[in-house]
N, C-alpha and C positions, 0 to 999 in steps of 0.2 A: 503493500499500499504506499504510495506516495505522500510526502510530507506537504502539508501546504505551504504556499510561498508567503513571505510576509509583506505586510502593506505598503504602498506607494511611498506614505508619507514617512516612512521609518528612516531613512538616510538623514533627515533634516535634524532627528534627535542628538547628532554629535557636534553641532553647533555652537550652543551655548558652551560646553564644556571647553570646545576648541577656543573660541573668545576668549575664555577665563585664561586657558593656557596662554596663547599668544599675547595678553596683556601682562599676566605674570612674566612671562619671560622677557617683554620689549621693557618692564621695570627694574628686571635683573641685569639685563645687558646694555640698557641705556648709554653707558660709556662705550659702546662701539656704535658710533653716529647712524651709520646705514642699516646697520641690522638692527639696532634697536627701534630704528624708524618704521622699517620696513614689517618688524613683527607687530609694533603698536599699530599700524595702519590695518594689517590684515587682521587684528583682534578686534577693530572697530568694525569693519566690514562684516566680518563675522557675527559680531551682535548685533548690527544692524539689521542682518538678514534674519536671525532667530527673532528678533523682536518684533518684527512684521507679522509674525507666526503668530504672536501673543505674550505677554507678560511672562518672563523667566527671571529668576533672581541671578541664576549664573549669566544669564546673556546682559542683564544689567550691569552684574560685575564686571564682565569680560569688558563692557562699554568703557566703564570708570577707569577701569588699570589699563585699556588702550587710549584713554586718551591722556591719563596722565604720563604713561609711559612714551609716549607722541612728544608730548610738550616737553619732558625733561631729555629727552633724546636731541632735541636742539641746543643744550648746553654746551655740549663740548662741538657741537658745529659753530656756534658762537664764539667760542673761546679760541679755536682754531683759526677762525677768520680775523679776531680781534689780535692774533700773535702774528699772523702771516703782515697784516696791516700797519702793524706798530715798528716791524723792522725796515719798514721804507723810507 
């Protein structure tokens, strides 16, 4: 006897947890400017996609950590630019 296939809406269940994971990684790796920025933006996109289907605590937490991680990822970029411009 064949086992039934899961519903089509099941793949979206990883989005809230994925957004939180990317948000936390962006907070941890903010000192690597491009990597922290990409992780934060990815967390924001996943959280936004997940929040469209309904409110979820993990998606909200992923959105918040993604925004904070993206914002603080600009600190090393700005410091690097300041260092480059101050030597001229």
